[in-house]
N, C-alpha and C positions, 0 to 999 in steps of 0.2 A: 164519556167526559161528564162528571158531575155537575150540575147546575148550583150556583150560588145564589142564596137568597137574601136579598136586603129590605128595609124598610124604606119606601120612598113617598113622603108626604103623607105619611100614616098607612100606607097600603103596602102589602107585602109583594114584591116582585122578584122574579127569577131571571138570571142570565148566564151565560158560560164564562168559565175563567179568561181572562184577557179582555172582557167586555168593558168600556168605560161606562163611568156614570152618566155623561151625556148619552152615548148610543142607547143606554137602557132606559133612560127618561124618555128620549124622543120613540123608542119601541113602545113604550107605555103610553105614549100621548101627552106626555108632560114637556111643556116649552120652557127652554131654558136659553137666554140671548147669547149670543156669539157675534164676533166681527171677524174673528182670525180662522175659524174653524170651516173646514170643509171635509164631507166624507171622502172626497177622492184624494185628499191630500194628507200628508203626515200632521199629527197634531204637535202643537209646539205651546200651547198655553199662553200666547204672546198678548192678547188683550185683557185677559182676566175677568173678562164680563160673565164667565160661565162659573163664577163661584158660587159653591153650595156649602150649605153647614151640615157637617157630621157630628150629630147629637153624640153620638157615642164615645167620641174622643174630644169634642168641643172645638173643634177646628174648622176654618174655611178650606176648602179644597177646589181646585182647578177642575171642573167636571170633564173636561176634554182630554186630560192626560191621566185621570187617575182611574186606575182599574177598579174594579168592583171588589168588596172583600166580605167574608160572611160577618154578618152582624151589625153592618152598617145601617145607621138610622138617619138618613139623608133628608133636609129640608131644602127645596129650591127657591121658597119665597118667604123665610123669615125675616123679621124686622133687621137683624144685623147683616144678612145676605143683600137685602134691598138698599140698605144705606150704603154699603159698600160699593154696590153697582153704579149708584148715583154719582158717588165721588170718584169713581173711575171714568165715568162719561163724562164728568165736569173737567177732570185732567186732561182728557183727550180734546175737548172742545177749547182748554185754555191754549193749545198749541195749533188750533185750526183757525182759519179766516173767517169773519163774520160776514159771508157773502153768500148764504143759504138761497136767499130769494133770486140770485142772479147766477147762481151756479148752474153749470149745465146739466149737472147730474139730476137736478130736480127733485122730485119726490119718488126717485128710485135710490136714493142716497141711504144706506142702512144706518149709519151713524144719526143721520137726522130723525129717522123713523125711531130709533130706540130712545133718543132725547126725548122725543114728543111722548112716547108711551109712559116715560117715568116722569113726565111733568117737569123736564128741566128747561127752563128759559135762559135768565141770565146766568153767568158763570161768574161766581165768586172769587175766583184764583185769579192772580195777576198774568197776564199774557205771557207766553212763552215763545222767544224768538223763532221765526218759522223760516223754512228754505223757500228762497225766492226763485227757484229754477222752474222755468216755465218752458218747455220744448214743444214747438208745434212745427218743425221744418218738414218732416215727413208726411208723407201724403195720407197715412193710415190713422196714427196713434198721436193724441196729445197728451202730454205730461205736465201737471200742475204739481210739484212735490210740496206745495204749501199745503195742501190737503192731504198728504200721505199721514196715515195713522200707525205706519209700521207692523202691519199686520202680518206681512211676509207672503200673502197669498200669491202675488205676483211671481216671486222669487221661487216659491215651492211648486207652483204650476208650471214655471221655465225648467225647472230642474227634474221634477218627479212625472209630469205628464208629457211635456213635450220633449223633455230631456235634450234642451239645446245648451244650457249653462251660458246665455247671454247677458244676465243680470245677477247680482248678488248685492249684499250690504257691502257700504264703504262709510270710512270715517266712524267716528265714536260720538256718544252723548248726544247732544242737541244737534249735532251734524249729522248723526247717521241718517242714510237714506239708501234706497235701492238704486243702482247705476250699473251701467256696462263697463266693461274693461277698461281702465283709465278714464273712466266718466266721461266716454265718447258719446256722440249722438246716436240714437237708436239705428240710423240709416247706415252708420259705419260700424256696426257692431254685427254678431252673429245673428241678432233677431230676425225671424223669418217672419214677423207681422201677422202671426196666426190668429192674434186677438184674444187668446185665452185668458192672458192677464186682465184685458179690459173686462171681459165677461165676469171675472170674478171679484175685480175690485170692489170694495164695498163703498167708497166713496168717490169723489169727482177727481182723484188723483190720476186716474187713467181714462180717457175718454175716447171716443170715436172722433177722429178728425172732422169728417163730415157729419154735422148734426141736422138732420132735417126736423127732428122734433126732439123737446128736451123733456118731456113728462113720461109718464107710464101710460101706454097704449091700452085702449079698451079691448082689443082684439089682438089675439096671438094665434097662430097657425102653424103646427107643427108639421114638417115636411120633410123631405129627404134632398139632401144638396145634389146638384145636377151637374157637377163638374169633372167628377171622375168615378171610378168603380166601387170606391170605398163603401159608399151607401151611407155617409154620415147625417145624423138627425140635426136638423135645423129647426130653430123656432123663430118665425118671422113675425115681427111686430107689425102691425097694419093701423094706419091712420087716414081717414079718408079715403079708403081703397088704395092705398099705396104703401108700399114696404119701406118703413123708415129705418128699421134697425134689423139685424141678423144676429142670433147668439146660438151658442151651440146647445143642442139637446142634453139635458143634464142626465135622464136615466138610459141613454142608450149605452148598449153593450159594443156598439162598434166605434164610437169616437170618445166617449167617456168625458164629455165635457170640453173637447177639444174641437177646433175647426183647424184650416189652414188659411191662407190669405185670400184665396178664392171664396171659399165657402162664408168667411166672414165679412169682406168687403166688396166682393164682385157681383152685386145685385142691381147696379145702376141700369143695366140692360133692360130690366123689366119696365121700365119707365122712360125708355131711351125715346127721343124725338123722332127717331130714324124709323121708328115700327110703323108698318102699314096700319091705316085704319079702315081701309076697304080693299077689295078685290081690285087689281089692274088688268086690263085685258088689252092687248096690243092692237090699235087701229089705226091703219095708214102709217104703221111704221113707229108710231108711239104708244106707250102705255097710258092707258086713259083708266080713272077710276069708274066703277060701274057696281050696280047692287049686286047682292048674293045671289040672288034670284037669277039674274042676267048671267052672272059669271058660272053658275052651277048648270045652267040649260046649255051654255056653250059648252063646257066640258063634257057633258053626257052625250051632246050630239056630234062632236067631233071624235069622241072615242068611238062611237056607234058607228059613224062613218068609215073610220079606218078600219075597224072589225070587220064590217061587211065587205069592204073593198079589197083588204089584204089578209085577212085572218086574224084570229086571236093572238097568234105568236108575233104580231107585228106590234103589239102594245107591250109596255113593261111599267113596272112600280118597283121604285127604291125607296125602302122605310129607312129607319134611322135608329141608333143606338140612343139617341136623345128623345126618341119619343116614349110613350109610356107603353106598358104591356096591352092595354086596351086598344090603343091607336095602332099598334102593330098588328094585333090579331085582326083589327077591321080591315087594314090594307091588305093583308094576305088574302082575307075572304074576299074582297072585292076584286082582286085579281084572278082567283080561282073559281069563286062561285059566279062572277059577273062578267067579266071580260073573258073568261075561260082560257087563261093561260098560267103556267108556272113560272113565268118571268118575274118573279118577285125576290128580292134581295134587300140587304142592309150593308151600310157602309162599314159596319164592324168586320165584314169579310176580310177587310185588308189587314187587319191586326188581331182579330181573334179567331179566324175561321181554323188557324193550325191548332189552337187549344182544343176547340170544338171537335174537330177529326181526330186528333192526336189521342186525348182523354178518352173520347167515346170510343174509340177502338182497342184502347189498352186496358181501361179499367171500366168500361161500360158507363161513365157518366162524364158528360162533356163540360164539368167546371170545377171550382174551388170545393174541395172536400172538407173543410173545416172552417169555424169561425175564427176571428181577430183574437179574441178571448183564448181560444186553444192555442192560436199560434204563440202568444205571450207564456204560455206554460211549456213550451217545448224546451229541450236541454240543449239541441243543436239545431240551429237554423241554417240553411244554406240558400243564399241570395244568389241568382245567377242570370245575369242580362235583364237588370232591373234597377233601377235608382228610386225606390218608393219615397225617400225623401222629398222628392219633387212629384213626383208623377202620382203617388198614391200617399200623400203624408201621414195618413191615419195609421196606414201599415208601417211606416217609416217610425211613428211614435212608438208603435206596440214593440217592434224589435229592439229599439234602443231601449226601452224600460226593461225586456226580457234580459239583455245583456248586462245592463248597469245594476239592476236591482233583483234579477232574479237568478243569476247566475249562468244564463245560457252563453253557449259559445256561437259567434258568428263566422260562418265559412262564406266568404264573400268571392264572387267568381265574377269578375268584370274587369276588362281592360281600360277603364275608366276610373279615376279616383272619385268615387262618389261621396256623398255625405256620411255613408254607412263605413267608408274605409278606417276612421280612427277607432271604431268599434269591434273591428275584427280581429278574430282570434288568428285567423288564417285567412292571407289574401292571394287568389289566383289570379294572373293576368294572362288569359289565353289569346291567340291570334282572333280577330273577328272572324266568325263563321266556322270556328273549330269546335264548337260546343259538343258536338256529337262523338267526335274523338275522345274528349277529355271524358265525358260523362260514361262512355262505354269502357273507357280505361279504369275509371273509379270502380265501375260495375265488375271488371274483371279481378281487380285485386280484392274485392269483397268476396267474390266466389272463391278465388286461389286461396285466400287465408283462412276461409270457413267463417267469416262475419256475418253472413246472411242470416237471416230469421228462416230455419229450416222449417218450422212448423207452419208458418205463413205460407211460405212457398209451396209445401207439400199439399196443404188444404185449400188454398184458394187462388192457386194460379195454375196454368197449363203451359205446356210446351217448354218447360224449363232447359232440359237438357239441348234442344235445338237453339235457345237463346245464348245458353253457355257455349255451345260450339262456336255459335256467331261471333263470339269475342275473342278466339285464339290469336288473332293477328293485334289486338290492343294490349301489346306489352310496353312497359313503361317507357323503353327506348322509342318505340313506335310513336307513343301518343307524343313525347317530348319533341319528337321530329316535325309532327304536325301544328302542334299548338303552341310550342314555345315553352311551357310550362315544364319544369324540371320533372324526371319521374320520380324523385323523393318527395316532392312537394304533392303530387298527384296521389301518391301512395298515403301520406299523411292526411289527405282531405278525405280519401276514402274510408282510412281508420276511424278519424273524425265522427263521420256523419254515422258509419255502420255501429260504431261503439256506444252510440246514445241509445238509450232504451226508447226516448221519445224524441224524434226529429221531426222538422218540416223543411220543404223546398218551396222557395217563393220565386217565380221567373215573370219575366214581362216581356215587353216588344223587342228587347235585345235577343230573345230566344226566337218569338214568332214571326217577326217580319224580317224573315230571311228565307232564301231559295228552299233551305232543308228545315223550314221551322217545325214543321209537322214532325219529321224525322226526330229532332231535337227533344219535342214534348213526349213522343213514345219513348225515347232514351230516358228521360227524367221518370217517367211513370214506371218503367221497368226497374230503376234503381231504387224508387220509393216502395216497390213491391219486394225487391229483393232484402230490403231491411225492414220489412214489416211495418212500414209507417203509413198505412192505410186502414180506416176503420175504427180508429179509436180518438180519444177525447184531447189529445196533447200533441197531436201532429197531423201531416197530411201533405196535400198539394195545395198550393196558392197560386192561382193565374191571375195576374193582374191585368184588369182590363183598362184601355183608355177612355172607353166610353161609359158613361153612368148607367146605362141599360142595354149592353152588349149581350149580355146572357139573355135578358128577357127578349130582344128583338128575336134571337134565336130560337129560344123556347116557344115562341108564339107562331111560328112557322113563316118568318119572313127569310126564308131559305127556299132556293129553287128546286131542291132535291128532297126536301122534306116537309110533311104535314105538321100542323102544331103538335109539339110534344116529341119530335124527331120521330114520328111515325113514317115510314116508309110509302113513297108514292104508290110502289106496286104492292102494297099491302091491301089485300082485296077487303078484309074486314074493316081495316081502318077508313078505307075510302068510302065503303059503303056507309058507316057511321056519320062521316061529314056530309056525304051527299043527302041522307034523310034529314039532317039537322038543318041544312042549308037550303034544302031544296032545290038543289042544282046537280048537273052532271059535272064532274071534274076531271080535268085531264091528266094523263097519266105519264108522259114523256117529262123529263126533267127540263127544267126552264134554264135562262140565262143567268150566269152570276154578274155581280155589279160591273166587274171590267169588260166581261163579253157584252154587254148592254152597250157599253161606250164602242165597242170594236163593231158591234152590229149596226149602231147608229151611224157611224161613220161610213160603214158598207152600204147604208140605203135599205137594210133589210128590217132595221126598226124604224117605226113610223110616228109612234106616240108615246109619251113616257109623262108619269106622274111620280115626281121628287118631294119627298115629305121630310122636313127636319135634317136634310142634309145638304151640303154643297160640293159636289163632286169636282168642281174646278178647282177649289183650294184644298180639298183632302185627298183627291185622286192623284196617282202619277201621272206625269206628262199633261199638266194643266192646259198646254196649247192644243194638244190632241182632243182632250175631253172638250174642251170650247168649242172646237170645231165640229166634234160629234154632235153636241147636243144643238148647234146652230143649224145643223142638216135635218133635223127633225122636223116632220109636217106640223107638228102640236107637242108643245111642252107644257107642262103645269107644274108649278113650284109652290 
C-alpha cells in the first residue's frame, strides 16, 4: 500500500489511504480540537470544530471525516479556521445554560475548556430554547439534556461499543435529543448502566448520580477491575486518599473504554464503614480489638501448638481468586514451607477446576488460549453454558460487536434465553447436563462429513483413531434422544462451526459447574482440535471465570496437588528447586481440596485453618454444614 504525502502546516507528512486528516495530524503531534470525535467510535463530523483549511482547493473541511488525498495543503490554525471555530463554539453556547460555575462537570467539561482556550466569554447570539428534561430517578446516571450538545457520543457508544441499542435521537430541529424508546426513563429501557456514555460525554449532560467530588482530581491510579474474570482496565480518581470516581481505561485492549455497572459504580465497598480497622480476637466469647503485634503473635503461637500436637496436616490454608498473585504465592509458601502441609487450596476450585484439569489434560494449557481482540475477529463464535452479557460483560460486548459489525455468526448453546439470543445465527437448547452428548455428536458429524482440519489433526494431535471410535454411538438420533436437540439442528451446528476458517468457543459455569464438568471441557477441547481452532490469532477456547484472579490463584500454586506453575508434587527436580529457594523441606503427599477441608473439619481431623479473601459460608455448597465445620475448629483465622 503506497503512502500519501500531504503538507500539514508547512511540513510534509505521509499516511496510508483511508487515514483522515485528523488522525494524521494527531500522529504528527498537531492538535485539532473536537467535541464529537473519539478514536473508538465512527466519525460523523457533528460538532464541526475540527475544521481545517485546504489551501489547494480553498475550502474548509471537517478533519475527522475527510480522508487525506495527494497534494493537500492543510492549515489547522489559519485565521479563517480560527474564526469559524469561535463561531461554532458560540453557537453551541447559545443553546447551553449559563451555569458553568455550579455545573457538576466542573473543570472536566470539554466545552468549557475549548471556550476558555479560544478566549470566548459572553456569547453575542440570542439564546436558543433548551430542553428542560432532567432525569435523576435511577441510582447511577443523572441526565440534564439542557447541556446536551448533540455530539452523539453516547448514542454511538451505546450502539458501537456496548451494542445495546438503548438510546437514539428522537424529534427534529431544536427538539432533537438522545432518548430511549418511547422516551422512557433509563431504568425502564434496555440500558445496562455501564457508564460508557457518562465517561464519553464532553459536557454535564450525563453525570454520575453520586458525586463525591466535582472537579478534576490530582491523582489517578490505573488498576484492574476486581469483579469478574475479564480483567478490564479501570482508572480510579483519588481525592484525599478516597476513590471519588471510576472511569474505563482508554488504551485497554480488553474493555476498549467500556465498563459494566459493577466496574463503573461498584466501588463504595472500599470506604465502607463496616470495614475492620484493627484485628479482632475472640476473648471470653466476644471479638475484641487488639494490636497487630498481639494478633500475629496469637496466630503464630496457636498454629505452632496445633502443628506440634496434631501434625502439620491438621492445619490448612484457603486462598482466594480475589487475592493477588503475590498474596496467593505467599499463602502457599506459608503452607508448604512453614506449616509443612499441602493443605492449600482456593475457592475457585468450585467453578474453575474443571477448566484447569480439562484443558491442561487435553491441550497442555490450563486456560484461555486467545485474547478478546482475537475473539472479535472470529468468523464463528460458539457460546455454550455461559451468559457473558451478565457474567463477563466485556466478553459480551466483543461478541455482539463481532456479530453486528464484522459479520461473525453466533452459535448459541444454552437452554436459557440469554442476552445473546437475539444475536444468534443458530440457537440450540439442550437439556441441562447433556452437553457432552451434544458436543460429541457434533464431533462425529465433523469427522463423518470430513469437515475436520486433517493437517492440524495429523501434525498436532494424538490418538485420533481411538477418539473417533469412541464417538460411534453418538448418532444424530442418539444425541436427540439424550439432549432434546433435533439431529438436524445438531448437524447444522457442526457444519457451521467446522465450515469457518476461524472459530472460537466460549464457555462458562454452565459447563464447568456440573458433575461432568471436566468431561465437557475435554469434549470442547477435542472439538476445537478437530477443527484446527487452536494456535492462531483469530480463534481459540475462552474459559470464562467467575473470580477475577481464578487463574492467578492456581498459577501461583494455591492447589493441594501442584506446586507453583503446575509443577507436580512428585517432580524431584521441581521440589528441590523450591526447597533450595525457600530453605525448607517440602511435603510430598497431596493435600486437601477446599471441600475436603470442610469435611475434615467437621470430622475433627482438621484443627486450624487460615481463610484469606474467601467466605466459604456463602460461596460453598451446604452453608449450614460449612458453618458447623468451621465452628468445630480449634483455631480459625479469617
